Residue, then its C-alpha position, 0 to 999 in steps of 0.5 A: m203865102n204866110i208859110i213862105i214868109t215864115i220860112i224866109t223869116s226863119i232862114i234870116a233868123l238862122f243866118v243872123g244867129f249863126t253870124l252872131a255865134r261865129f262873132v262871139q266865138r272869134k271874140k272868145i278865141g282872141e281872149y283865150e289866146k291873150i290868156g294863154k300868152k299871159i300864162l306862158e309868160d308867167a310860166k317862163k318867169e317861174a321857170d327862170v326863178l326855179v332854174r336860178e334857185a336850183s343852180i344856187q342849191a347845186k352850188d351849195v351842195t357842191i361846196q358842202a361836198k367839197n368841204e366834206l371831201e377835203q375834211e375826210i382827206k385830211t383825216r385819212r392823211i392823218e391816219l396814214q401818217n399814224l400808220e406810217k409811224r407805227l410801221s416804222q416803229k414795228e420795223s425798228n422793233l423787228d430789226k432789233k428782235i432779228d438782231f437779238i435772235d441772231k445773237k441767241e442763235d450764235e449762242l445756241t450754236k456755241k452751247e450745242k457744240d459745248l454740249t456735244n463735246k461734253h456728251s462725248n466726254l460723258d460717254n467716255k467717262i461712263k465707259e471708264h466707270e463701267n469698266i471700273l465697276v466691272k473690275q470692282r464687281e470682279k474683285l468683290e466677287k473674288i473677295s466675298g465668294m458670291s456671284s453678282e446674281d447671288a448678291k443681287k438676290l440677297l440684297m433684294q431679299l433684305m430690301e423685301d424683308e425691310a419693306k415688309y417690316e415697315a409695311i407691317k408697322i404701318c398696317k399695325k399703326i393704321e389698324e390700331e388707330a382705326k380700331e380705337k375709333a371704329d371698334k367701340k362704335a361698332k360694338e355699341i351698334i351691334a350690341l344695341s341691335i341684339q338687345r333691341y331684338a330677340g326672335d323666337y325660332v321654330g326648328e323645321d326638319t324633313v320629317s314630321a310625326v302625326t299622333l294617332p288616337n289608337e293603334e287601330m287607326k294605322g290600319r284604317i290609314i293603310g286601308r284595304e290592300g293599302r289603297n288609302i295610304r297609296a292615295l294619300e302618298a299620290a295626293t300629297g307627294v309625301d312618303i308615309i312611314i308606318d312602323d313600330t312607333p306606337e300611335a304615330v305615323i311618320l311623314s317624310c318629304f324634302n318639301p316642307i309645304r307638302r309635308e305640312v299639307a299631308r300632316i293637316s290632311i291626315e289630322k282632318l281625316i282622323s277627326d272626320g273618321r271617313i277615310h277612303p280615296a275619294r275623301i282623301e283627294e277632297i280633303v287634300s285639295k281643300v288643305a292645299e287651298e288653305m295652305e296657299d291662303k296661310i302662305k299669303e297671310a304669313g307674307e302679308q304679316a311680315v310686310f305689315d310687321l316691318g312697315v314695308h310697303n308697295v311689295h309686289p303680291e308675288l313677292v309677298k307669296i314667296l316670302g310666306r313660303l319661307k315660313f316652311r323653309s329652313s337653313y341649318a335648322q334655322n327657320v328662314y322666315q324668322h331669320s329674314l324677319e330678324v335680319a330686317f329688324i337688325c338692319g333697321i336698327i343699324a341703319s337708324e344708328l348710322r342715320m340711313n334710310v331705315k325702311e330701305a334697310k328693312r326692305a333689303g333685310l327682309l328680301h335678302d333670302i327670298g331666293k331660298a323659297v325657290d332655290h330647289e326649283i331654279e338652278g343657281s345660288h339663292a343670292s342670285i336667284g333672289a336678285d333676279l326675283a327682286r328685279k322681276y318684280g320691280e325692286s330698286e337697284h339698291i335692294i337688288h344689289s344688296i340681295a346679290a351681295h349678301h354672300e359676296d357673290v358680287p362685290t359690295t358697292s354701298i353701306l346698305d350691302v355691308i349692313v345686310q351682310a352684318a345683320d345676316a351674320l349676326s342672325g346666323a351666328r348667335p348661339g343656338a340659331r343653327r344646328e349642324m350634323l356631327e360629321t359636318y362639324v368635325k370635318r369643318l374643325e379638321e379643315l380649319e386646323r389643316i389650313a392653319n398648319s399649312f403655313p410655314g412657322v406654325d407649330k400647333s393649331y386648335a379649333i375652339q368655341a365650336g369652330r368659331e375661333i382658331r388659336i395658332a401657336v407659331s415659332s418665335d425664331k421663325i415668325s416675328d411679332e409684326q409677321t404675326y399680323i400677316i400670317s393671321r390675315d393670310i390664314a383668314k383669306k384662305i379660310e374664306t376661300e376654301l371653307s363655307y361656314p355660318g357667321q364668322i371665325k376668329i383667328v388668333v396667332i400666338r407668339e411667345t419668347r421664353a428666356v430660361e436660365y438656371a442659378k447654380 
């Protein structure tokens, strides 16, 4: 029973609670509706305000845009007005120019007509003048007895002679002015170079003599059935001549290094006393090695004495080989040293690079060390060697140009040429065969006598000067300069000679009268 009451009570309580909750819910819904209506009214009011403000702003923007547009339209109108004014001015200017051009065209057409008329008149006058000239030429030819071609040749000859005469006078004046300035300075430099350096020379021939202690040693050198002398000749490549010369053996060979090796080897064999083929080969091989060291030392000594640095080791060895080479009996090693010293002195006087000048002078004849092994002139061979072992282009060109195989392009080339000539041309520096010497003198006189107007020529000063007497009635004073220059050029082309040759042309006019 209690359970039933409890259930009924619970049901009643649930119903009452549901009813109350529903009532409260309806009440809250009514309040929410009131709040929503109020919010809607407020939103409508705010929207109306915003719409009003937006319309006001839009009116302001349209008004401002309108003002700006009006202002821009005004400026554009002003610009258009200015452009119209300019165009109108240009049109007026163009009209004026067109009128001016029309006037000019009219004037030009008139002038052209006048020119055509004048041109036709000129043609007619030219023809008339040509006819007159032809008639005058015919008259002149009749009067003079010469054709126009002969007269032309005569006139050209006279003009040519006159031009030559004027050219000679100008050349003489220029030469005298240049000599006044350059001759004194050049003489000072050359004299200073020669005074500051004096070299000792060793004459090298193709034959060497070895002194023997006694006549018995000749037989020991020959050996049984000549085996020792054959072994010596085979090992050294030298011809050994044993003749009637007392206590001496002659060594003959074109290669001076081989000849020196043979000489030292024979001297060592004589001092040792043991002379047989095996000992000969041993001594010759040792002497050859020592000779290589001597050659290297000679090259290093030359480089050291001159203060020339960074020379390739192979070039140093080739320089040492020059000690055993000779040119006109002048030792090439000593000649190269002298040329290098003279180059340095001249370069210092001219305020040039002294080390570069010494280097060029030292290497200028490097090709002579191998010119018997390689085809070509020693100048071109030397230039190739210098290029191969990394020398500069200035040095290479100076080596190639020191005998004018290639044209000179720098002062260094001229310095090397001058120093080479000074070293080779000094008295006693070189020797020549009698036949060569006589032939050179004859060739000098032949070349001089081949020129018209030359009466006599004399080669003097051991062929270093030639004096030429010319006819005074055929050669004028000014022409003596031309003939001396022409003879010099022909000598340079046809002859080879050491140093330089002086050409002196002598012209003399004598007036002779007798008082009776």
